[in-house]
Structures are given as C-alpha cells and as structure tokens.
KOLPA-451480 format. One record per residue (C-alpha): y, z, x. Coordinates in pm, 1 decimal, decimal comma. Example, Ala and Ser with C-alpha at 12.3 -4.5 7.8 and 13.67 -1.06 7.14 Angstrom:
<nodes>
+----------+----------+----------+
!       yy !       zz !       xx !
+----------+----------+----------+
!   -450,0 !    780,0 !   1230,0 !
!   -106,0 !    714,0 !   1367,0 !
+----------+----------+----------+
</nodes>
This chain:
<nodes>
+----------+----------+----------+
!       yy !       zz !       xx !
+----------+----------+----------+
!    -36,1 !     24,5 !    -14,5 !
!    354,0 !    -96,9 !    127,8 !
!    587,6 !    198,0 !    162,2 !
!    819,4 !    178,7 !   -148,7 !
!    617,2 !     -6,6 !   -343,4 !
!    590,7 !    129,5 !   -698,2 !
!    924,6 !    265,2 !   -711,7 !
!    891,0 !    255,7 !  -1133,5 !
!    605,3 !    543,0 !  -1065,1 !
!    854,8 !    729,9 !   -855,7 !
!   1163,1 !    713,3 !  -1115,3 !
!    888,7 !    783,2 !  -1414,3 !
!    780,7 !   1082,7 !  -1190,2 !
!   1145,8 !   1215,6 !  -1141,0 !
!   1147,7 !   1227,8 !  -1490,3 !
!    881,2 !   1358,2 !  -1599,7 !
!    911,2 !   1613,4 !  -1332,5 !
!   1251,0 !   1712,0 !  -1488,4 !
!   1080,1 !   1750,0 !  -1807,6 !
!    852,4 !   1991,0 !  -1663,9 !
!   1126,1 !   2206,9 !  -1532,9 !
!   1276,0 !   2217,2 !  -1815,9 !
!    990,2 !   2300,7 !  -2012,6 !
!    962,0 !   2603,2 !  -1754,5 !
!   1295,8 !   2672,6 !  -1786,0 !
!   1263,3 !   2686,9 !  -2189,9 !
!    962,5 !   2935,6 !  -2129,5 !
!    897,6 !   3100,9 !  -1841,0 !
!   1277,8 !   3236,8 !  -1797,6 !
!   1206,5 !   3485,1 !  -2046,9 !
!    946,3 !   3660,3 !  -1806,2 !
!   1240,5 !   3763,9 !  -1569,2 !
!   1493,0 !   3817,9 !  -1860,2 !
!   1378,0 !   3936,2 !  -2153,0 !
!   1317,1 !   4297,9 !  -2097,6 !
!   1688,5 !   4333,4 !  -1992,2 !
!   1773,3 !   4109,3 !  -2322,2 !
!   1522,5 !   4309,0 !  -2521,3 !
!   1683,2 !   4653,4 !  -2431,2 !
!   2040,6 !   4544,3 !  -2500,3 !
!   2111,3 !   4585,9 !  -2129,0 !
!   2256,2 !   4216,0 !  -2119,4 !
!   2330,3 !   3967,4 !  -2391,3 !
!   2142,7 !   3638,4 !  -2391,6 !
!   2427,3 !   3463,3 !  -2247,0 !
!   2484,9 !   3695,5 !  -1957,9 !
!   2119,3 !   3653,9 !  -1899,2 !
!   2151,6 !   3275,5 !  -1893,1 !
!   2469,6 !   3305,6 !  -1670,9 !
!   2275,6 !   3487,4 !  -1415,6 !
!   1987,1 !   3324,9 !  -1401,7 !
!   2118,6 !   2998,6 !  -1350,6 !
!   2201,5 !   3107,9 !   -998,6 !
!   1901,6 !   3325,3 !   -934,7 !
!   1638,0 !   3045,8 !  -1062,2 !
!   1791,2 !   2745,8 !   -895,5 !
!   1815,5 !   2961,4 !   -552,1 !
!   1454,2 !   3095,9 !   -589,0 !
!   1332,6 !   2759,8 !   -641,1 !
!   1560,4 !   2594,0 !   -344,3 !
!   1503,2 !   2849,8 !   -111,2 !
!   1130,0 !   2961,1 !   -144,4 !
!   1024,7 !   2720,9 !   -380,9 !
!    830,6 !   2524,4 !    -70,7 !
!    571,9 !   2756,1 !    -44,0 !
!    371,0 !   2767,8 !   -374,7 !
!    456,0 !   2346,1 !   -392,4 !
!    220,8 !   2272,1 !   -131,1 !
!    -57,5 !   2472,4 !   -295,5 !
!    -22,0 !   2256,7 !   -632,0 !
!     68,0 !   1903,4 !   -439,8 !
!   -309,2 !   1940,1 !   -218,5 !
!   -504,1 !   2258,4 !   -315,0 !
!   -637,0 !   2181,0 !   -611,6 !
!   -810,5 !   1820,0 !   -620,1 !
!   -924,6 !   1625,2 !   -334,1 !
!   -664,8 !   1377,2 !   -251,8 !
!   -881,2 !   1249,4 !     11,4 !
!  -1038,2 !   1084,9 !   -233,2 !
!   -751,0 !    872,3 !   -329,5 !
!   -699,7 !    761,2 !     48,1 !
!   -794,0 !    379,2 !    -13,5 !
!   -580,3 !    379,7 !   -349,6 !
!   -250,6 !    575,3 !   -294,1 !
!    -91,1 !    393,6 !   -572,7 !
!   -357,6 !    560,3 !   -814,3 !
!   -273,4 !    913,2 !   -699,2 !
!     66,2 !    836,9 !   -791,5 !
!    -24,6 !    750,7 !  -1118,8 !
!   -249,2 !   1099,9 !  -1129,7 !
!     29,2 !   1309,8 !  -1039,6 !
!    271,4 !   1100,9 !  -1313,3 !
!    -42,5 !   1165,5 !  -1606,9 !
!    -49,6 !   1527,2 !  -1441,1 !
!    329,4 !   1626,4 !  -1513,7 !
!    314,4 !   1445,6 !  -1870,2 !
!     35,9 !   1662,7 !  -1948,3 !
!    187,0 !   1988,5 !  -1796,5 !
!    522,2 !   1917,1 !  -1936,7 !
!    378,1 !   1819,5 !  -2281,9 !
!    180,0 !   2147,5 !  -2373,8 !
!    491,9 !   2365,7 !  -2245,0 !
!    775,1 !   2207,6 !  -2415,9 !
!    534,3 !   2230,0 !  -2775,8 !
!    447,9 !   2615,0 !  -2687,6 !
!    821,1 !   2671,2 !  -2635,0 !
!    899,7 !   2507,9 !  -2967,1 !
!    645,3 !   2749,4 !  -3108,6 !
!    786,3 !   3088,9 !  -2922,5 !
!    446,5 !   3121,9 !  -2731,2 !
!    469,2 !   3276,0 !  -2440,7 !
!    243,0 !   3052,3 !  -2229,8 !
!    141,7 !   2996,9 !  -1844,6 !
!    321,3 !   2715,9 !  -1687,5 !
!    134,0 !   2756,5 !  -1380,0 !
!   -207,3 !   2737,2 !  -1584,1 !
!    -68,7 !   2427,4 !  -1733,7 !
!     10,5 !   2208,5 !  -1370,2 !
!   -316,6 !   2354,0 !  -1245,1 !
!   -490,3 !   2245,1 !  -1537,0 !
!   -353,0 !   1860,7 !  -1593,7 !
!   -410,5 !   1829,4 !  -1219,5 !
!   -788,0 !   1936,5 !  -1253,3 !
!   -756,5 !   1666,1 !  -1594,3 !
!   -655,5 !   1344,9 !  -1420,9 !
!   -908,7 !   1478,8 !  -1126,5 !
!  -1202,5 !   1464,6 !  -1349,5 !
!  -1106,8 !   1145,5 !  -1501,1 !
!  -1032,9 !    967,4 !  -1178,6 !
!  -1349,9 !   1061,7 !   -970,1 !
!  -1538,4 !   1320,3 !  -1201,7 !
!  -1607,4 !   1702,4 !  -1107,9 !
!  -1639,8 !   1632,4 !   -750,6 !
!  -1305,2 !   1519,9 !   -721,1 !
!  -1171,2 !   1904,6 !   -778,2 !
!  -1197,2 !   2143,3 !   -480,3 !
!  -1397,1 !   2402,7 !   -637,3 !
!  -1385,8 !   2646,9 !   -304,5 !
!  -1224,0 !   2928,1 !   -258,1 !
!   -963,3 !   2762,0 !    -78,2 !
!   -896,5 !   2543,9 !   -373,1 !
!   -888,0 !   2626,1 !   -735,4 !
!  -1128,4 !   2902,1 !   -724,9 !
!   -876,5 !   3099,8 !   -505,8 !
!   -605,8 !   2974,2 !   -777,1 !
!   -837,7 !   3150,4 !  -1083,2 !
!   -894,7 !   3453,0 !   -911,4 !
!   -529,2 !   3493,3 !   -834,4 !
!   -475,1 !   3441,3 !  -1210,0 !
!   -667,9 !   3782,7 !  -1328,1 !
!   -581,2 !   4000,7 !  -1004,8 !
!   -210,9 !   3897,8 !   -976,1 !
!   -147,0 !   4106,5 !  -1370,0 !
!   -373,1 !   4365,1 !  -1276,5 !
!   -149,7 !   4430,0 !   -945,5 !
!    159,4 !   4390,6 !  -1151,2 !
!     63,4 !   4630,2 !  -1403,7 !
!    -64,2 !   4875,9 !  -1160,9 !
!    218,9 !   4871,7 !   -975,8 !
!    505,5 !   4905,9 !  -1282,0 !
!    265,5 !   5201,5 !  -1407,4 !
!    355,5 !   5342,4 !  -1078,1 !
!    710,3 !   5293,7 !  -1086,0 !
!    742,8 !   5398,3 !  -1432,5 !
!    536,0 !   5688,7 !  -1437,0 !
!    732,9 !   5825,1 !  -1124,8 !
!   1058,5 !   5794,8 !  -1283,0 !
!    941,8 !   5952,7 !  -1605,8 !
!    808,2 !   6243,1 !  -1443,6 !
!   1051,1 !   6304,5 !  -1145,6 !
!   1335,1 !   6190,9 !  -1366,1 !
!   1349,5 !   6083,8 !  -1714,0 !
!   1104,0 !   6424,4 !  -1884,6 !
!   1373,4 !   6632,6 !  -1728,5 !
!   1609,6 !   6610,6 !  -2035,3 !
!   1896,0 !   6846,9 !  -1889,3 !
!   1922,7 !   6718,9 !  -1538,8 !
!   1726,1 !   6357,7 !  -1574,2 !
!   2096,2 !   6172,2 !  -1536,4 !
!   2158,8 !   6396,0 !  -1237,0 !
!   1785,3 !   6314,8 !  -1096,4 !
!   1850,8 !   5948,1 !  -1131,4 !
!   2198,1 !   5950,8 !  -1024,8 !
!   1999,5 !   6066,7 !   -690,6 !
!   1737,4 !   5786,2 !   -717,4 !
!   1976,3 !   5513,1 !   -753,1 !
!   2071,9 !   5412,4 !   -387,5 !
!   1685,0 !   5458,5 !   -297,3 !
!   1580,9 !   5173,0 !   -620,1 !
!   1878,0 !   4936,1 !   -481,3 !
!   1846,5 !   4966,5 !   -122,0 !
!   1450,7 !   4925,4 !   -179,6 !
!   1523,4 !   4598,3 !   -388,8 !
!   1735,9 !   4442,1 !   -160,5 !
!   1552,6 !   4507,9 !    155,8 !
!   1270,9 !   4339,8 !    -35,1 !
!   1497,0 !   4006,7 !    -75,9 !
!   1621,7 !   4037,8 !    249,6 !
!   1266,8 !   4033,7 !    398,5 !
!   1134,3 !   3732,9 !    198,5 !
!   1407,3 !   3517,0 !    266,0 !
!   1384,2 !   3550,5 !    606,2 !
!    999,5 !   3531,8 !    659,6 !
!    886,3 !   3294,6 !    389,2 !
!   1239,1 !   3109,3 !    290,5 !
!   1301,0 !   2723,9 !    301,9 !
!   1106,3 !   2632,7 !    626,2 !
!   1432,2 !   2378,5 !    698,7 !
!   1632,9 !   2682,0 !    734,1 !
!   1448,2 !   2819,3 !   1002,9 !
!   1523,7 !   3164,4 !    951,3 !
!   1169,7 !   3293,6 !   1071,6 !
!   1279,2 !   3165,8 !   1401,6 !
!   1506,2 !   3404,7 !   1460,2 !
!   1430,5 !   3646,0 !   1762,2 !
!   1215,8 !   3963,9 !   1649,0 !
!   1491,5 !   4176,0 !   1752,3 !
!   1752,6 !   3971,7 !   1554,2 !
!   1550,6 !   3998,3 !   1245,5 !
!   1484,0 !   4402,5 !   1277,1 !
!   1861,2 !   4430,4 !   1347,1 !
!   1960,5 !   4241,2 !   1024,0 !
!   1680,0 !   4440,2 !    801,6 !
!   1822,9 !   4730,1 !    935,9 !
!   2174,3 !   4709,5 !    919,9 !
!   2177,9 !   4526,1 !    584,1 !
!   1928,4 !   4846,4 !    465,6 !
!   2190,2 !   5090,6 !    595,2 !
!   2506,7 !   4959,3 !    456,6 !
!   2359,3 !   4905,6 !    120,5 !
!   2228,5 !   5274,8 !    139,2 !
!   2596,3 !   5379,6 !    242,7 !
!   2775,4 !   5161,4 !    -42,5 !
!   2510,1 !   5255,4 !   -317,8 !
!   2531,4 !   5658,2 !   -282,8 !
!   2920,3 !   5671,6 !   -203,5 !
!   3060,3 !   5384,0 !   -391,2 !
!   2834,0 !   5274,4 !   -690,8 !
!   2653,5 !   5562,3 !   -754,0 !
!   3018,2 !   5768,5 !   -810,5 !
!   3087,8 !   5436,2 !   -997,1 !
!   2812,1 !   5502,2 !  -1217,3 !
!   2898,4 !   5871,2 !  -1309,2 !
!   3236,9 !   5831,2 !  -1368,4 !
!   3186,9 !   5518,0 !  -1630,3 !
!   2881,7 !   5713,6 !  -1783,0 !
!   2958,1 !   6089,6 !  -1779,7 !
!   3329,6 !   6082,9 !  -1733,4 !
!   3394,9 !   5807,3 !  -1966,5 !
!   3643,1 !   5666,2 !  -1803,8 !
!   3735,2 !   5325,9 !  -1983,7 !
!   3994,2 !   5219,0 !  -1719,3 !
!   3750,1 !   5155,1 !  -1444,4 !
!   3680,6 !   4786,8 !  -1426,2 !
!   3380,6 !   4682,7 !  -1226,2 !
!   3606,5 !   4588,8 !   -915,5 !
!   3672,8 !   4977,1 !   -898,8 !
!   3358,4 !   5002,0 !   -747,7 !
!   3472,8 !   4907,0 !   -388,5 !
!   3756,1 !   5167,3 !   -416,7 !
!   3627,1 !   5462,2 !   -634,6 !
!   3604,0 !   5744,2 !   -391,1 !
!   3932,6 !   5690,4 !   -337,0 !
!   4123,6 !   5662,7 !   -677,4 !
!   4183,9 !   5926,1 !   -935,9 !
!   4060,7 !   5932,0 !  -1294,4 !
!   4146,9 !   5640,1 !  -1489,6 !
!   4165,1 !   5601,0 !  -1873,1 !
!   4247,7 !   5318,8 !  -2100,5 !
!   4484,8 !   5483,5 !  -2344,4 !
!   4578,4 !   5148,5 !  -2531,9 !
!   4612,2 !   5150,9 !  -2881,5 !
!   4291,0 !   4933,8 !  -2973,2 !
!   4360,0 !   4896,2 !  -3364,0 !
!   4733,4 !   4792,6 !  -3293,6 !
!   4624,7 !   4526,6 !  -3033,7 !
!   4355,9 !   4397,1 !  -3242,9 !
!   4605,5 !   4334,9 !  -3534,6 !
!   4862,7 !   4207,2 !  -3342,6 !
!   4603,4 !   3944,1 !  -3204,9 !
!   4481,1 !   3878,8 !  -3551,3 !
!   4845,8 !   3811,3 !  -3637,8 !
!   4874,3 !   3625,4 !  -3321,2 !
!   4562,6 !   3427,5 !  -3375,0 !
!   4651,9 !   3312,5 !  -3781,4 !
!   4981,2 !   3180,7 !  -3646,0 !
!   4760,9 !   2984,4 !  -3375,0 !
!   4515,0 !   2888,4 !  -3626,8 !
!   4776,3 !   2742,9 !  -3846,5 !
!   4980,3 !   2549,2 !  -3548,7 !
!   4629,2 !   2387,7 !  -3456,5 !
!   4573,5 !   2303,9 !  -3825,3 !
!   4927,3 !   2089,9 !  -3864,9 !
!   4822,9 !   1916,5 !  -3510,3 !
!   4496,5 !   1841,1 !  -3622,7 !
!   4664,9 !   1609,5 !  -3912,6 !
!   4747,2 !   1387,2 !  -3622,5 !
!   4443,3 !   1171,3 !  -3547,6 !
!   4552,5 !   1120,3 !  -3186,4 !
!   4336,6 !    998,7 !  -2940,2 !
!   4381,2 !   1298,6 !  -2746,5 !
!   4268,5 !   1524,7 !  -3043,5 !
!   3957,7 !   1360,3 !  -3142,7 !
!   3850,0 !   1341,0 !  -2743,5 !
!   3888,7 !   1721,8 !  -2757,9 !
!   3708,4 !   1752,2 !  -3080,0 !
!   3427,4 !   1549,8 !  -2933,7 !
!   3403,4 !   1746,9 !  -2632,7 !
!   3407,0 !   2097,7 !  -2828,8 !
!   3132,0 !   1970,5 !  -3042,0 !
!   2946,4 !   1875,4 !  -2733,8 !
!   3043,2 !   2241,2 !  -2575,6 !
!   2894,2 !   2381,5 !  -2898,4 !
!   2560,4 !   2223,9 !  -2897,9 !
!   2519,5 !   2320,1 !  -2537,3 !
!   2614,8 !   2663,7 !  -2589,4 !
!   2398,3 !   2708,4 !  -2910,4 !
!   2104,8 !   2781,8 !  -2720,6 !
!   2270,7 !   3087,7 !  -2525,6 !
!   2462,0 !   3206,2 !  -2870,8 !
!   2118,7 !   3367,1 !  -3060,2 !
!   2006,7 !   3690,1 !  -3159,7 !
!   1694,2 !   3754,2 !  -2961,1 !
!   1698,1 !   4119,9 !  -2975,6 !
!   1722,8 !   4258,1 !  -3343,6 !
!   1534,1 !   4535,8 !  -3355,7 !
!   1459,6 !   4518,3 !  -3734,0 !
!   1381,4 !   4199,9 !  -3745,9 !
!   1109,3 !   4226,9 !  -3555,2 !
!    897,6 !   4450,8 !  -3827,9 !
!    782,5 !   4655,6 !  -3538,2 !
!    969,2 !   4962,4 !  -3630,9 !
!    668,9 !   5191,5 !  -3658,9 !
!    555,9 !   5048,9 !  -3267,4 !
!    906,4 !   5154,1 !  -3156,5 !
!    907,2 !   5504,6 !  -3305,9 !
!    591,4 !   5541,0 !  -3149,3 !
!    750,0 !   5479,7 !  -2777,2 !
!    914,3 !   5824,9 !  -2620,8 !
!   1300,2 !   5828,0 !  -2601,6 !
!   1502,5 !   5964,2 !  -2361,0 !
!   1824,9 !   6085,4 !  -2218,6 !
!   2110,2 !   5805,3 !  -2341,6 !
!   2339,4 !   5841,4 !  -2020,4 !
!   2031,7 !   5831,1 !  -1812,1 !
!   1888,4 !   5497,6 !  -1981,3 !
!   2267,7 !   5404,2 !  -1942,2 !
!   2219,6 !   5421,6 !  -1572,4 !
!   1910,9 !   5226,1 !  -1556,2 !
!   2108,1 !   4972,5 !  -1746,7 !
!   2313,5 !   4906,8 !  -1442,6 !
!   2000,7 !   4898,2 !  -1228,6 !
!   1798,3 !   4634,4 !  -1451,1 !
!   2055,8 !   4375,4 !  -1391,3 !
!   1963,6 !   4389,5 !   -990,8 !
!   1604,1 !   4371,0 !  -1093,5 !
!   1632,0 !   4120,2 !  -1363,9 !
!   1806,8 !   3911,1 !  -1063,4 !
!   1531,2 !   3981,7 !   -836,0 !
!   1238,5 !   3903,9 !  -1110,1 !
!   1414,8 !   3564,5 !  -1202,4 !
!   1458,7 !   3489,2 !   -781,6 !
!   1117,3 !   3513,3 !   -764,6 !
!   1016,3 !   3330,9 !  -1071,5 !
!   1241,0 !   3025,7 !   -918,7 !
!   1024,9 !   3077,4 !   -572,0 !
!    674,7 !   3039,0 !   -746,2 !
!    708,6 !   2876,8 !  -1081,4 !
!    920,5 !   2568,8 !   -945,9 !
!    616,8 !   2459,1 !   -782,5 !
!    454,3 !   2358,9 !  -1138,8 !
!    717,3 !   2098,9 !  -1196,8 !
!    800,3 !   1984,9 !   -867,4 !
!    431,2 !   1993,6 !   -661,5 !
!    287,9 !   1646,6 !   -818,1 !
!    651,9 !   1499,2 !   -782,0 !
!    648,2 !   1574,9 !   -380,0 !
!    307,6 !   1382,6 !   -392,1 !
!    468,6 !   1085,3 !   -602,1 !
!    778,3 !   1049,7 !   -334,0 !
!    565,1 !   1098,0 !    -20,7 !
!    316,3 !    815,3 !    -69,6 !
!    615,3 !    638,5 !   -188,7 !
!    771,0 !    704,1 !    136,7 !
!    520,5 !    647,1 !    368,8 !
!    239,6 !    445,8 !    151,4 !
!    -59,4 !    645,8 !    240,0 !
!   -187,5 !    993,1 !    139,1 !
!    -96,0 !   1242,7 !    358,7 !
!   -263,9 !   1574,3 !    402,5 !
!   -147,3 !   1846,9 !    230,8 !
!     67,2 !   2117,0 !    479,3 !
!    140,9 !   1831,0 !    703,8 !
!    495,8 !   1739,3 !    600,5 !
!    814,0 !   1938,3 !    464,5 !
!    947,1 !   1934,5 !     84,2 !
!   1212,6 !   1739,0 !     43,0 !
!   1507,9 !   1951,0 !    -46,3 !
!   1638,3 !   1710,0 !   -291,4 !
!   1308,1 !   1796,1 !   -507,0 !
!   1367,4 !   2184,7 !   -448,5 !
!   1690,3 !   2145,9 !   -580,3 !
!   1587,9 !   1896,3 !   -893,2 !
!   1335,0 !   2160,8 !   -983,2 !
!   1592,5 !   2452,3 !   -988,0 !
!   1816,7 !   2236,5 !  -1171,1 !
!   1592,2 !   2146,4 !  -1432,9 !
!   1472,1 !   2493,6 !  -1472,3 !
!   1827,8 !   2587,0 !  -1566,2 !
!   1870,7 !   2306,9 !  -1831,0 !
!   1575,8 !   2424,0 !  -1994,7 !
!   1658,9 !   2791,2 !  -2017,0 !
!   2057,4 !   2746,3 !  -2136,3 !
!   1922,3 !   2511,2 !  -2406,9 !
!   1583,9 !   2620,0 !  -2517,2 !
!   1501,1 !   2951,2 !  -2385,5 !
!   1563,0 !   3168,0 !  -2650,2 !
!   1249,3 !   3114,3 !  -2822,6 !
!   1039,9 !   3266,9 !  -2596,3 !
!   1305,6 !   3525,8 !  -2527,2 !
!   1311,9 !   3661,7 !  -2897,0 !
!    906,8 !   3695,5 !  -2868,5 !
!    875,6 !   3912,3 !  -2568,5 !
!   1207,0 !   4086,5 !  -2604,7 !
!   1081,2 !   4382,4 !  -2794,4 !
!    777,8 !   4273,3 !  -2974,3 !
!    495,4 !   4402,6 !  -2784,5 !
!    603,2 !   4754,3 !  -2746,3 !
!    947,0 !   4970,9 !  -2727,8 !
!   1205,9 !   4830,1 !  -2454,9 !
!   1454,4 !   5066,0 !  -2282,9 !
!   1630,2 !   5018,1 !  -1970,1 !
!   1408,3 !   5247,4 !  -1773,6 !
!   1105,6 !   5058,4 !  -1858,8 !
!   1245,7 !   4712,6 !  -1837,0 !
!   1391,9 !   4829,0 !  -1478,5 !
!    995,1 !   4900,1 !  -1380,3 !
!    879,4 !   4594,5 !  -1547,8 !
!   1124,0 !   4389,9 !  -1383,4 !
!   1102,7 !   4526,5 !  -1032,9 !
!    726,4 !   4572,0 !  -1045,2 !
!    638,0 !   4202,0 !  -1152,4 !
!    896,4 !   4065,3 !   -898,6 !
!    764,3 !   4234,3 !   -594,4 !
!    368,3 !   4100,6 !   -739,3 !
!    529,6 !   3752,7 !   -757,0 !
!    729,4 !   3729,5 !   -430,5 !
!    410,9 !   3839,8 !   -267,9 !
!    229,5 !   3614,3 !   -437,5 !
!    499,3 !   3350,4 !   -359,6 !
!    490,9 !   3446,8 !     55,3 !
!     75,9 !   3369,0 !     70,1 !
!    157,8 !   3042,7 !   -113,6 !
!    -17,6 !   3144,1 !   -452,9 !
!     97,5 !   3010,5 !   -776,4 !
!      9,6 !   3296,8 !  -1010,8 !
!     89,2 !   3311,9 !  -1346,5 !
!    431,8 !   3484,4 !  -1394,8 !
!    405,5 !   3503,1 !  -1799,1 !
!     59,1 !   3673,7 !  -1727,3 !
!    222,0 !   3929,8 !  -1480,3 !
!    477,5 !   4020,5 !  -1705,4 !
!    292,2 !   4042,0 !  -2032,9 !
!     34,2 !   4288,0 !  -1895,0 !
!    340,3 !   4499,3 !  -1711,5 !
!    455,9 !   4523,6 !  -2043,3 !
!    150,0 !   4620,8 !  -2220,2 !
!    100,5 !   4878,3 !  -1920,2 !
!    406,6 !   5016,1 !  -2015,2 !
!    361,3 !   5045,5 !  -2354,3 !
!     32,9 !   5277,2 !  -2234,7 !
!    239,9 !   5458,1 !  -2070,1 !
!    361,3 !   5622,1 !  -2374,7 !
!     16,9 !   5786,0 !  -2396,9 !
!     -3,4 !   5600,1 !  -2758,4 !
!   -233,4 !   5291,4 !  -2850,4 !
!     51,2 !   5256,4 !  -3137,4 !
!    306,3 !   5185,8 !  -2919,5 !
!    201,4 !   4879,8 !  -2835,9 !
!    163,1 !   4542,4 !  -3085,9 !
!   -207,3 !   4467,2 !  -3016,7 !
!   -189,3 !   4161,0 !  -3285,6 !
!     75,4 !   3999,5 !  -3031,3 !
!    -98,4 !   4058,5 !  -2732,6 !
!   -438,3 !   3869,9 !  -2900,5 !
!   -239,9 !   3585,6 !  -2983,8 !
!    -80,7 !   3561,4 !  -2642,5 !
!   -444,5 !   3568,5 !  -2491,8 !
!   -578,3 !   3297,6 !  -2754,8 !
!   -261,0 !   3066,1 !  -2653,9 !
!   -326,5 !   3134,8 !  -2266,9 !
!   -707,8 !   3066,5 !  -2315,7 !
!   -615,1 !   2694,8 !  -2483,9 !
!   -352,2 !   2619,3 !  -2198,0 !
!   -570,4 !   2445,2 !  -1900,3 !
!   -834,4 !   2272,2 !  -2147,0 !
!   -545,8 !   2146,6 !  -2347,0 !
!   -308,5 !   2016,8 !  -2059,2 !
!   -606,4 !   1895,6 !  -1877,6 !
!   -702,8 !   1670,7 !  -2198,5 !
!   -379,8 !   1525,7 !  -2243,6 !
!   -322,9 !   1460,0 !  -1874,5 !
!   -700,3 !   1321,4 !  -1839,9 !
!   -664,4 !   1121,9 !  -2129,5 !
!   -332,1 !    962,3 !  -2034,4 !
!   -468,3 !    890,7 !  -1691,1 !
!   -790,1 !    739,7 !  -1848,9 !
!   -572,3 !    509,7 !  -2063,0 !
!   -342,1 !    374,7 !  -1812,4 !
!   -575,2 !    322,8 !  -1490,1 !
!   -870,8 !    176,4 !  -1671,2 !
!   -731,9 !    -26,7 !  -1992,1 !
!   -854,5 !   -350,6 !  -1953,4 !
!   -578,0 !   -602,3 !  -1848,4 !
!   -499,2 !   -930,0 !  -1922,8 !
!   -623,9 !  -1235,0 !  -1669,9 !
!   -340,3 !  -1318,0 !  -1411,0 !
+----------+----------+----------+
</nodes>
C-alpha cells in the first residue's frame, strides 16, 4: 500500500473518532462530576466549565499510554500485515460500533463503560476479519484488560471505603469537634492530591514532553518543593479562609482573599440586598423596554444578534438542566437511611470536593480518551507510512490527543446531563464528604491504571465506589439495588452489542460483492 493512499478512510476515521469522543463526554464524564453535582457542591454549569479544561489536559498530557494498549493490545494486527488497508477499515468500523452504542446509551441515561464498548468493537472486527485467532487472548492482550475490569472496581471500592471510613471515625462522627478536626485534615488532603498529580505528570506524562528525562535530583526537588509550598499555603491561608468563610460567616470574603487572608481583618457585606434587587429589577424592566423598542427595527445587526443568541442558548441548554433534585428521584427513603453529619463540616468538604473532582476528571481524560483515539492512531499511522507498524514503536501524534480531548468536551457540554442525572443521587445518598472520598479514591485507581497502560472502566470504578460508600452507612437500605442491577445489565450488553455492530459493518463493507471492473 502506498503511503497517503485511502485518505477517505482517514477522514471518515477522524469524523467517527470525534463521534466516539463525543459519546465518552456525554456518558463517562458523569463519573467524575456526578457526586459533586449530586451533593450540590457544584452546579452542572460549573462542573462542565471545570471539566472542559481537566478532561482536555488529562487526555493531552497522559492519554498516550492507554491509547497504545487499545491500538495494539487487543487483536493481532500482524495478521493485517499484507492488507494494511483492511486494518484501516477495521478500525473505522470499530469506532462506528463503539460510538453507536455509547451515544445510544447516553440518550437512554445508562452509565455504560466506554472502555468495554471500545474493546468489544475491536474484538468484533478482529473476529469478523480472521476469526477467533485474530484476538490476542493471552494475558498480555485481552485477558489482562478483562481482569482489570474486575480488579480495578474492587480496588476503587476498597480505597474509597478506607478514605471515607477514616474520615468518618476520626472526623465526621465527632459532632462537637468535627469541623475543627476537618480543618486540620484539609492541608493533608490537598497536599496529597496535588502531590499525586505532580508525580503522575512527571513519570507518565505525554512522552514528547520528556518530563521523565529530568535528573532524579531535579524530580525530587520539584516534588518536595511543591509539596512543602502546598502544605504551608493550605494550612496558613486556605484553611483559615475556609474557617472564616464557614464559621465566621464573613460574607465579604471573596475567592481572591485566600492569598492575603492572614493579613486582613473581618469582612462582612452590609449591602441591603432587598434594595439592590429592587433597583436591579427596575433597571432590568427599563432595559427590557428599551430592547423591545429596538427589536422593532429589524436591522441586519439585530437579526444576527438574535441568531447568535439562539445558537448560544441551544449550546448552553445541556449545562442548564436540573440534575440534583432529590425529590424527583423518588429515593427519599434511601436517603433517609444514610447517616447525616455536621453541615459546616460537610461544607468544608465541599470546597475539597472541587479539587478532587478536578483530579478525577483529569484522570478520566487520561484513561478513557484512548477509547476514541486508539483506533484513529492506527488509521493515521497506516495512512502515513503505508505499512502496519507494531504497537509501541511510534509516538502518538499530539493533534490526535487534542482531537480526542476536544470531542470529550463537546459531548459533555451538549449531552452529559443525561447520565449525570442518573449517577448523582440515585445510587445512594451523596454528601460532600462522601463525594470527596469517591472522587479521590477512584482518581487514584484510574491514574494508577493509566500509568501501567490499562484501559480500565471508570464507570465500573465510580459505580462500585459509590455503592461502597452506601454500604459504609451500615444499612443496606441506603443503596438503590434496583438501579445497580440495571447498571450491571447494561454493562453485560456493552461488549456483545458493540462487537456485533462493529463486526457486522466490517463484514458488510469488506466482503460485500463488488461490480466487475
């Protein structure tokens, strides 16, 4: 095959890879932020704003590792050595099969595994092309991936339980002193979270950045220096800011005061809100009147403004949904069965939860972007070289990582609210302290998997971790067993359905009769 042949397959592959990334954003990003939105720590709009950056940079900086496993660790691509164009077609069909199932599941609000979908689709095209022998069933291939699907959620559940139970027995159940105890723990939580991010970014970041080539002394100095700085800042600045904001009720403290809080006195906002609201209402009414008169003039400027406003409203509709309404879930009895803790302490955890949600989102982008771009990498490399290259022999193009990250962001903003609503408060009662444990524990599990190149299911990790948090209440009624059963059922469907779709499309396109020349 001549290099740069079959450009049409590359174009179609890029389009379908974007659709697959869209499906990941619509379905899987709920894993990172559902607990934050469900506990009302963040609004859906705020969560999406943060995730746009964390998902993209997670995919861009750490996504190359698991992408290599998806690209060449599932089927024996050497079988396509004499027919590289057929491998390109197989990867396009795999992307179609994976994207179709994930987008359909997102429309239904099912939190399915995009990793299962991608792996199942690639297995499907491999079997369709060369039979069962095409799949690498060894431990270095599919077996290792399948084992990780079961081990990783259990690990996540155990880690999350340890984090939450430690906080529960050392902090939360001590009603009279829980806030003081939590305030001491804040710098420890923050330092640990930041240190984990720095460690993984240096040792398993995007290879082209060559951060792991730094001298060991430089790496140690960076990690120790950042850790000391974050610890000092967290204790003397951030923790004191939270104490004054929550206990002191200093309404005049803004976010930027955290940098100078030890040096400023009490700040209270004495503005008469009622007067302000009345004034604003009058002004808004007048403004609306002016706008109404102006709209009478159907000038091109106003028409374009109306068009842009309509487009903006359509784009923003996905981040303006109510997904954390407790009563709408009909799970009041389940929520009542869960233990409740001091509101001030929970509010303290809500500030921490923003940080851990960002870490969870960063780790998700680093792991699950491979489900969209792994096959596209294979398509591009064959297009560029004209041959089938073994996995691990070439670096992942940065533009493909960027495409995957951008597609995830678009899917989240436009369609992420469906699954976010399902995971928010319907499995168990969610509070900031619980959400903090879920996000920190699962992000550690997922980042570790990304480090060793395992494309695990973040959906499984988050769901099992959430169930583990429910069990930590010591009451089985604190869990929605019916919803958990439906999640397991949708997971069971994912691999065979995506495999059938992808394999069927490949069989139709590769083996369909063609007209004689």
